C-alpha positions as a Markdown table, in Angstrom:
| # | Residue | x | y | z |
|---|---|---|---|---|
| 1 | Met | -95.7 | -33.2 | -54.7 |
| 2 | Lys | -96.4 | -29.7 | -53.5 |
| 3 | Lys | -93.0 | -29.5 | -51.8 |
| 4 | Leu | -91.4 | -30.1 | -55.1 |
| 5 | Leu | -93.5 | -27.6 | -57.0 |
| 6 | Ile | -92.6 | -24.6 | -54.7 |
| 7 | Pro | -88.8 | -24.8 | -55.2 |
| 8 | Ser | -89.3 | -25.4 | -58.9 |
| 9 | Ala | -91.5 | -22.4 | -59.3 |
| 10 | Val | -89.0 | -20.2 | -57.4 |
| 11 | Phe | -86.2 | -21.5 | -59.6 |
| 12 | Leu | -88.2 | -20.7 | -62.7 |
| 13 | Leu | -88.9 | -17.2 | -61.5 |
| 14 | Ile | -85.3 | -16.6 | -60.8 |
| 15 | Ser | -84.2 | -18.1 | -64.1 |
| 16 | Cys | -86.6 | -15.8 | -66.0 |
| 17 | Asn | -85.5 | -12.8 | -63.9 |
| 18 | Leu | -89.1 | -12.3 | -62.6 |
| 19 | Leu | -88.2 | -12.6 | -58.9 |
| 20 | Asn | -86.3 | -9.5 | -57.9 |
| 21 | Val | -85.8 | -8.8 | -54.2 |
| 22 | His | -85.2 | -5.1 | -54.9 |
| 23 | Asn | -88.8 | -4.8 | -56.0 |
| 24 | Val | -90.1 | -6.1 | -52.6 |
| 25 | Ser | -91.3 | -3.7 | -49.9 |
| 26 | Asn | -89.2 | -3.5 | -46.8 |
| 27 | Glu | -92.1 | -2.5 | -44.6 |
| 28 | Phe | -92.1 | -6.0 | -42.9 |
| 29 | Arg | -88.8 | -5.0 | -41.1 |
| 30 | Trp | -90.5 | -2.2 | -39.2 |
| 31 | Lys | -94.2 | -3.1 | -39.4 |
| 32 | Asn | -96.3 | -1.4 | -36.7 |
| 33 | Arg | -93.3 | 0.6 | -35.4 |
| 34 | Ala | -94.9 | 3.9 | -34.6 |
| 35 | Phe | -95.3 | 6.4 | -31.8 |
| 36 | Asp | -98.1 | 5.6 | -29.4 |
| 37 | Ser | -99.3 | 9.3 | -29.7 |
| 38 | Pro | -98.7 | 11.7 | -32.5 |
| 39 | Gln | -95.4 | 13.6 | -32.5 |
| 40 | Glu | -95.3 | 17.0 | -34.2 |
| 41 | Val | -92.5 | 17.4 | -36.7 |
| 42 | Ser | -91.6 | 20.0 | -39.3 |
| 43 | Leu | -90.1 | 18.9 | -42.6 |
| 44 | Asp | -87.6 | 20.9 | -44.6 |
| 45 | Phe | -87.4 | 19.2 | -48.0 |
| 46 | Asp | -85.2 | 21.3 | -50.3 |
| 47 | Pro | -82.3 | 18.9 | -51.1 |
| 48 | Glu | -79.5 | 19.2 | -53.5 |
| 49 | Ile | -79.8 | 16.5 | -56.2 |
| 50 | Ile | -76.3 | 15.0 | -56.9 |
| 51 | Glu | -76.3 | 12.9 | -60.0 |
| 52 | Ser | -73.5 | 10.9 | -61.6 |
| 53 | Tyr | -73.9 | 8.8 | -64.7 |
| 54 | Asn | -72.8 | 8.7 | -68.4 |
| 55 | Asp | -74.2 | 8.1 | -71.8 |
| 56 | Glu | -74.1 | 4.3 | -71.3 |
| 57 | Ser | -76.4 | 4.6 | -68.3 |
| 58 | Tyr | -79.4 | 2.2 | -68.3 |
| 59 | Phe | -81.3 | 3.3 | -65.2 |
| 60 | Leu | -80.6 | 6.9 | -64.4 |
| 61 | Ala | -80.7 | 8.2 | -68.0 |
| 62 | Glu | -84.3 | 7.1 | -68.1 |
| 63 | Leu | -85.1 | 8.4 | -64.7 |
| 64 | Phe | -83.7 | 11.9 | -65.4 |
| 65 | Gln | -85.8 | 12.3 | -68.5 |
| 66 | Ser | -88.3 | 13.6 | -65.9 |
| 67 | Asp | -87.9 | 17.1 | -64.6 |
| 68 | Lys | -85.8 | 17.2 | -61.4 |
| 69 | Glu | -88.4 | 19.3 | -59.6 |
| 70 | Lys | -91.0 | 16.6 | -60.3 |
| 71 | Ile | -88.7 | 13.9 | -59.0 |
| 72 | Lys | -88.2 | 16.0 | -55.8 |
| 73 | Ile | -91.9 | 16.5 | -55.4 |
| 74 | Asn | -92.7 | 12.8 | -55.8 |
| 75 | Leu | -90.0 | 11.9 | -53.2 |
| 76 | Lys | -91.2 | 14.5 | -50.8 |
| 77 | Asn | -94.8 | 13.3 | -51.0 |
| 78 | Glu | -93.6 | 9.7 | -50.5 |
| 79 | Leu | -91.5 | 10.7 | -47.4 |
| 80 | Lys | -94.5 | 12.5 | -45.9 |
| 81 | Arg | -96.5 | 9.2 | -46.2 |
| 82 | Lys | -93.7 | 7.3 | -44.6 |
| 83 | Leu | -93.5 | 9.7 | -41.7 |
| 84 | Lys | -97.2 | 9.6 | -41.2 |
| 85 | Asp | -97.0 | 5.8 | -41.0 |
| 86 | Arg | -94.7 | 6.3 | -37.9 |
| 87 | Asn | -97.3 | 8.7 | -36.4 |
| 88 | Phe | -95.4 | 11.9 | -37.1 |
| 89 | Lys | -97.8 | 14.8 | -37.4 |
| 90 | Leu | -96.5 | 17.3 | -39.9 |
| 91 | Lys | -96.5 | 20.9 | -38.7 |
| 92 | Pro | -95.0 | 24.3 | -39.7 |
| 93 | Leu | -91.2 | 24.9 | -39.2 |
| 94 | Asn | -91.5 | 26.0 | -35.6 |
| 95 | Ser | -92.3 | 22.4 | -34.4 |
| 96 | Glu | -90.5 | 20.8 | -31.5 |
| 97 | His | -89.0 | 18.2 | -33.8 |
| 98 | His | -87.5 | 19.1 | -37.2 |
| 99 | Ile | -86.4 | 16.8 | -40.1 |
| 100 | Ser | -84.3 | 18.2 | -42.9 |
| 101 | Ile | -83.3 | 16.6 | -46.2 |
| 102 | Asp | -80.1 | 18.0 | -47.4 |
| 103 | Ser | -78.9 | 15.8 | -50.3 |
| 104 | Leu | -80.3 | 13.1 | -52.6 |
| 105 | Ile | -77.6 | 11.2 | -54.4 |
| 106 | Phe | -78.0 | 9.2 | -57.6 |
| 107 | Lys | -75.1 | 7.3 | -59.1 |
| 108 | Glu | -74.7 | 4.7 | -61.8 |
| 109 | Phe | -71.5 | 3.0 | -62.8 |
| 110 | Val | -71.2 | 1.1 | -66.1 |
| 111 | Lys | -68.5 | -1.3 | -67.1 |
| 112 | Asn | -67.9 | -4.0 | -69.6 |
| 113 | Glu | -67.8 | -7.7 | -68.6 |
| 114 | Asn | -66.9 | -10.9 | -70.4 |
| 115 | Val | -69.8 | -13.4 | -70.3 |
| 116 | Tyr | -69.3 | -17.1 | -70.6 |
| 117 | Thr | -71.5 | -20.2 | -70.6 |
| 118 | Tyr | -71.8 | -22.1 | -67.3 |
| 119 | Lys | -71.1 | -25.6 | -68.6 |
| 120 | Asp | -68.1 | -25.3 | -70.9 |
| 121 | Asn | -67.0 | -21.7 | -70.2 |
| 122 | Lys | -67.6 | -20.7 | -73.8 |
| 123 | Phe | -67.2 | -17.0 | -74.5 |
| 124 | Leu | -70.6 | -15.3 | -75.3 |
| 125 | Gly | -69.4 | -11.8 | -75.7 |
| 126 | Ile | -68.8 | -8.5 | -73.9 |
| 127 | Tyr | -71.8 | -6.9 | -72.2 |
| 128 | Glu | -72.3 | -3.9 | -70.0 |
| 129 | Ser | -73.0 | -4.3 | -66.3 |
| 130 | Tyr | -74.6 | -1.6 | -64.2 |
| 131 | Glu | -74.2 | -0.6 | -60.5 |
| 132 | Val | -76.6 | 1.8 | -59.0 |
| 133 | Lys | -76.2 | 3.6 | -55.7 |
| 134 | Phe | -78.7 | 5.9 | -54.0 |
| 135 | Glu | -78.3 | 7.8 | -50.8 |
| 136 | Ile | -80.4 | 10.3 | -48.6 |
| 137 | Ile | -78.5 | 12.6 | -46.3 |
| 138 | Gly | -80.5 | 14.6 | -43.8 |
| 139 | Ser | -80.8 | 15.4 | -40.1 |
| 140 | Val | -83.2 | 15.3 | -37.2 |
| 141 | Lys | -83.4 | 17.9 | -34.5 |
| 142 | Thr | -85.2 | 17.7 | -31.2 |
| 143 | Lys | -85.4 | 20.2 | -28.4 |
| 144 | Asp | -82.1 | 19.1 | -26.9 |
| 145 | Thr | -80.0 | 17.4 | -29.7 |
| 146 | Met | -79.4 | 16.8 | -33.3 |
| 147 | Ala | -78.2 | 13.9 | -35.5 |
| 148 | Gln | -77.3 | 13.3 | -39.1 |
| 149 | Ile | -79.4 | 10.6 | -40.7 |
| 150 | Lys | -78.2 | 8.7 | -43.8 |
| 151 | Ser | -79.8 | 6.0 | -45.8 |
| 152 | Lys | -78.1 | 4.1 | -48.6 |
| 153 | Tyr | -79.2 | 1.5 | -51.1 |
| 154 | Ser | -77.3 | -0.1 | -54.0 |
| 155 | Phe | -77.8 | -2.9 | -56.5 |
| 156 | Lys | -76.2 | -4.4 | -59.6 |
| 157 | Ala | -77.6 | -5.5 | -62.9 |
| 158 | Gln | -75.1 | -8.0 | -64.3 |
| 159 | Pro | -75.1 | -10.1 | -67.5 |
| 160 | Arg | -75.0 | -13.9 | -67.4 |
| 161 | Glu | -76.0 | -16.9 | -69.4 |
| 162 | Gly | -79.7 | -17.6 | -69.3 |
| 163 | Met | -80.7 | -20.6 | -67.2 |
| 164 | Ile | -83.6 | -21.7 | -69.4 |
| 165 | Ile | -82.3 | -20.6 | -72.8 |
| 166 | Lys | -78.7 | -21.6 | -73.0 |
| 167 | Lys | -76.1 | -19.4 | -74.8 |
| 168 | Tyr | -78.6 | -16.5 | -74.4 |
| 169 | Val | -77.4 | -13.6 | -72.3 |
| 170 | Ala | -79.8 | -12.5 | -69.5 |
| 171 | Tyr | -79.5 | -9.9 | -66.7 |
| 172 | Asp | -80.0 | -10.1 | -63.0 |
| 173 | Asn | -82.0 | -7.2 | -61.6 |
| 174 | Lys | -82.4 | -5.3 | -64.9 |
| 175 | Asn | -86.1 | -5.1 | -64.2 |
| 176 | Thr | -85.5 | -3.3 | -60.9 |
| 177 | Asn | -88.2 | -0.7 | -60.2 |
| 178 | Leu | -86.5 | 2.5 | -59.1 |
| 179 | Asn | -89.8 | 3.8 | -57.7 |
| 180 | Lys | -89.9 | 0.8 | -55.3 |
| 181 | Val | -86.2 | 1.2 | -54.4 |
| 182 | Trp | -86.8 | 4.8 | -53.5 |
| 183 | Glu | -89.9 | 4.0 | -51.6 |
| 184 | Asn | -87.9 | 1.5 | -49.5 |
| 185 | Leu | -85.1 | 4.0 | -49.0 |
| 186 | Leu | -87.5 | 6.7 | -47.8 |
| 187 | Asn | -89.2 | 4.1 | -45.6 |
| 188 | Lys | -85.8 | 3.3 | -44.0 |
| 189 | Phe | -85.0 | 7.0 | -43.6 |
| 190 | Gly | -88.4 | 7.6 | -42.0 |
| 191 | Tyr | -87.8 | 4.7 | -39.6 |
| 192 | Arg | -84.4 | 6.1 | -38.6 |
| 193 | Cys | -86.0 | 9.4 | -37.8 |
| 194 | Tyr | -88.6 | 7.7 | -35.7 |
| 195 | Glu | -86.0 | 5.7 | -33.9 |
| 196 | Phe | -83.9 | 8.8 | -33.0 |
| 197 | Val | -86.9 | 10.8 | -31.7 |
| 198 | Gln | -88.3 | 7.8 | -29.8 |
| 199 | Glu | -85.0 | 7.7 | -27.8 |
| 200 | Glu | -85.3 | 11.4 | -27.0 |
| 201 | Ile | -88.9 | 11.5 | -25.7 |
């Protein structure tokens, strides 16, 4: 009986758009990946924010209601936490290792899609779908070498017929938490920095 309940519960969560993989932490991929001893690093975080979206935007229009400087400060603080998790020890700019964040890219594309019922292919209407793309571009310098580091993330919020309430239009991923997405993206970037420095020491 328990074996039947678990798949049923998962199906119900997916149907109601409550289970969203984009809201799940990616730390499990690199758990416990850190330097054995602290590595001093300086952080230059003064990126250009590149944004691209229009009036139909669902995600970015709301995000950029906040002040850009506040967004940058929040992302900088989160990156510092992620670097500390890898056992980086943040120091002034004359450190042996140096991490620079050059660009933060925010893009959202909106287009119209026809939505139909699953069973009889009945037309339900025209609804907007959203595609969001984020990217961090930066670099890591060590005593002997330098490398550009990029981290990207994208997801789509698309309309479809609801699985529980028929002929009702629901969205996949429209409840995506952008804070969690950026937390995961910064975690990925921090790991890439760790990976590069680890190979150099």
